[in-house]
BAMIVEX-182568 format. One line per 8 residues: number of its first residue (from 1); their letters; for each residue x, y, z of N, C-alpha, C, CB. Coordinates in pm, whole numbers, plus 50000, padded with zeros to 5 digits. Glycine has a CB too. Layout:
BEGIN
NUM = a = X,Y,Z,X,Y,Z,X,Y,Z,X,Y,Z; ...
END
This chain:
BEGIN
1 = mklsnsfs = 82411,33518,61186,82542,33538,61245,82613,33403,61253,82531,33603,61386; 82737,33400,61215,82818,33279,61222,82889,33271,61356,82920,33274,61106; 82923,33150,61394,83005,33133,61514,83143,33190,61488,83014,32984,61556; 83205,33240,61591,83337,33300,61576,83444,33194,61554,83371,33384,61699; 83555,33237,61497,83670,33148,61481,83720,33102,61617,83783,33219,61404; 83708,33187,61717,83749,33151,61852,83668,33033,61904,83735,33272,61947; 83536,33039,61885,83451,32929,61928,83479,32804,61846,83302,32967,61918; 83489,32819,61715,83518,32704,61629,83648,32636,61670,83526,32748,61481
9 = galrtfsy = 83749,32715,61702,83876,32660,61747,83866,32587,61879,83978,32769,61758; 83792,32644,61972,83774,32580,62103,83698,32447,62087,83698,32673,62199; 83595,32447,62004,83518,32324,61981,83602,32219,61909,83391,32356,61899; 83676,32261,61809,83763,32168,61736,83866,32106,61828,83833,32240,61620; 83931,32187,61911,84033,32137,62003,83973,32037,62102,84098,32253,62079; 83861,32073,62161,83794,31983,62255,83757,31853,62185,83667,32051,62314; 83699,31862,62067,83657,31743,61992,83776,31652,61961,83588,31784,61862; 83885,31711,61919,84004,31632,61886,84052,31552,62006,84116,31722,61834
17 = fiasgthy = 84071,31618,62119,84126,31549,62236,84030,31446,62293,84162,31650,62342; 83901,31470,62282,83803,31371,62327,83803,31251,62232,83662,31432,62336; 83794,31277,62103,83783,31168,62004,83912,31087,61991,83746,31225,61869; 84025,31148,62017,84152,31077,62002,84191,30999,62127,84263,31175,61967; 84120,31023,62237,84154,30954,62361,84275,31011,62431,84176,30810,62335; 84311,31134,62397,84434,31194,62451,84409,31313,62542,84523,31235,62340; 84286,31333,62588,84262,31447,62677,84329,31420,62811,84109,31473,62695; 84417,31510,62852,84499,31489,62971,84416,31469,63098,84592,31606,62990
25 = qldgieyl = 84297,31523,63104,84214,31507,63224,84144,31371,63229,84110,31619,63230; 84154,31295,63122,84094,31161,63119,84200,31051,63112,83999,31149,63001; 84323,31085,63148,84431,30988,63147,84394,30871,63238,84564,31054,63192; 84400,30750,63185,84368,30632,63263,84221,30594,63265,84414,30651,63402; 84136,30675,63204,83992,30647,63200,83961,30585,63065,83907,30778,63223; 83901,30467,63066,83863,30398,62943,83725,30448,62900,83863,30242,62963; 83724,30543,62810,83596,30603,62770,83570,30596,62620,83592,30745,62814; 83669,30561,62540,83649,30563,62396,83538,30471,62348,83778,30527,62327
33 = glfgneps = 83512,30363,62421,83403,30273,62385,83266,30337,62394,83407,30152,62474; 83256,30448,62466,83128,30519,62475,83082,30566,62339,83139,30638,62571; 83177,30596,62249,83141,30649,62118,83051,30555,62041,83266,30677,62037; 83078,30429,62045,82996,30334,61969,82888,30268,62051,83081,30229,61909; 82910,30258,62180,82818,30182,62265,82721,30266,62347,82897,30098,62357; 82763,30383,62387,82678,30469,62469,82693,30614,62423,82714,30455,62620; 82650,30643,62302,82671,30777,62247,82601,30887,62326,82624,30780,62104; 82499,30855,62404,82431,30959,62480,82524,31022,62585,82307,30902,62549
41 = aierafai = 82623,30946,62633,82720,31001,62727,82806,31106,62659,82809,30890,62787; 82847,31078,62535,82926,31175,62459,82839,31295,62423,82986,31110,62332; 82716,31269,62386,82622,31378,62354,82609,31473,62473,82484,31321,62315; 82593,31417,62594,82578,31501,62714,82704,31581,62739,82545,31414,62837; 82821,31521,62719,82947,31593,62740,82958,31713,62646,83068,31499,62721; 82921,31694,62519,82925,31805,62424,82820,31910,62457,82906,31754,62282; 82705,31867,62509,82603,31963,62552,82655,32047,62668,82472,31890,62592; 82721,31984,62762,82778,32058,62876,82881,32158,62825,82844,31960,62978
49 = fanviemd = 82969,32114,62736,83068,32206,62680,83000,32327,62617,83155,32134,62575; 82899,32303,62534,82829,32411,62464,82751,32500,62560,82735,32354,62359; 82693,32443,62664,82615,32522,62759,82703,32609,62848,82531,32430,62845; 82822,32562,62878,82910,32632,62973,82999,32735,62905,82997,32531,63047; 83037,32712,62780,83132,32802,62715,83073,32943,62704,83171,32749,62575; 83157,33042,62724,83114,33182,62717,83205,33258,62621,83117,33248,62858; 83147,33359,62559,83221,33445,62467,83196,33590,62504,83181,33417,62319; 83293,33673,62473,83274,33816,62496,83195,33876,62380,83411,33887,62512
57 = engevina = 83179,34007,62381,83097,34074,62281,83155,34063,62139,83079,34219,62318; 83284,34025,62129,83348,34008,61999,83351,33862,61953,83489,34063,62003; 83289,33775,62032,83287,33634,61997,83411,33556,62040,83271,33620,61852; 83498,33620,62119,83617,33553,62169,83581,33469,62291,83728,33656,62204; 83620,33341,62287,83592,33251,62399,83673,33296,62520,83627,33103,62362; 83606,33301,62636,83673,33349,62757,83690,33241,62864,83596,33465,62815; 83634,33120,62840,83644,33017,62943,83656,32876,62885,83524,33024,63036; 83733,32860,62780,83742,32731,62711,83787,32619,62804,83839,32741,62593
65 = kyaekrav = 83888,32642,62883,83940,32536,62972,83835,32497,63077,84069,32583,63042; 83760,32593,63127,83656,32562,63225,83544,32480,63159,83599,32691,63287; 83504,32518,63039,83400,32443,62967,83448,32301,62941,83363,32513,62833; 83574,32286,62903,83632,32152,62884,83627,32072,63012,83775,32163,62834; 83668,32134,63122,83672,32063,63250,83534,32014,63290,83729,32153,63360; 83434,32098,63274,83298,32055,63311,83253,31938,63225,83198,32173,63297; 83284,31942,63096,83245,31834,63005,83323,31706,63036,83267,31876,62859; 83452,31719,63056,83537,31604,63084,83501,31541,63218,83685,31644,63082
73 = dyirsycd = 83468,31623,63316,83427,31569,63446,83303,31482,63432,83399,31683,63545; 83215,31517,63339,83097,31434,63317,83138,31296,63265,83001,31502,63216; 83227,31293,63166,83273,31164,63113,83341,31083,63222,83369,31186,62995; 83426,31150,63299,83497,31081,63408,83398,31023,63507,83593,31178,63479; 83298,31100,63546,83199,31051,63644,83113,30940,63585,83109,31166,63692; 83091,30944,63455,83014,30840,63387,83089,30708,63390,82983,30881,63242; 83220,30715,63375,83304,30595,63370,83353,30549,63507,83422,30619,63281; 83359,30639,63602,83411,30608,63736,83311,30655,63839,83551,30675,63759
81 = skfevqpp = 83233,30563,63893,83126,30598,63986,83179,30659,64116,83042,30475,64019; 83308,30646,64143,83366,30704,64265,83404,30851,64246,83489,30624,64307; 83411,30896,64120,83449,31035,64093,83328,31125,64115,83502,31051,63948; 83348,31229,64195,83242,31327,64223,83273,31457,64152,83226,31351,64375; 83179,31503,64073,83194,31631,64004,83175,31742,64107,83091,31645,63886; 83271,31833,64111,83265,31946,64204,83290,32075,64129,83366,31930,64319; 83206,32173,64143,83076,32167,64210,82979,32083,64128,83019,32308,64232; 82875,32032,64193,82776,31952,64119,82717,32034,64004,82663,31903,64214
89 = yedweiel = 82673,31965,63901,82614,32034,63786,82485,32103,63823,82590,31936,63672; 82466,32220,63765,82338,32287,63774,82255,32242,63654,82354,32444,63777; 82125,32250,63664,82036,32200,63559,82069,32260,63422,81892,32231,63594; 82099,32389,63416,82126,32454,63288,82252,32400,63221,82139,32604,63308; 82346,32348,63300,82470,32297,63243,82449,32166,63166,82572,32276,63352; 82355,32084,63209,82338,31952,63150,82219,31941,63056,82324,31851,63259; 82151,32051,63034,82035,32051,62943,82074,32014,62801,81968,32188,62944; 81987,31936,62739,82003,31906,62597,81908,31997,62520,81974,31755,62566
97 = h = 81958,32070,62422,81874,32162,62344,81848,32106,62208,81939,32300,62333
END
């Protein structure tokens, strides 16, 4: 089974805004250096996105913005020790598969 176009689109959109440094929820956060210097932080953010995203029985993504927020909050908390992720992550959200 292939991933749905809905999922591919959600992943592409998230990837673009993260990689371009233009994600509105990270405005003012200097995180682009993580790509070359601390790739495990980016890896964890993408794992969170993939773990949190949900699709219906037709493969249509039903919570893309929430999955983005959980992933972006991780990057924000990684770069800003004063930022608290709410609600705190559950183990399944941050698992690397």
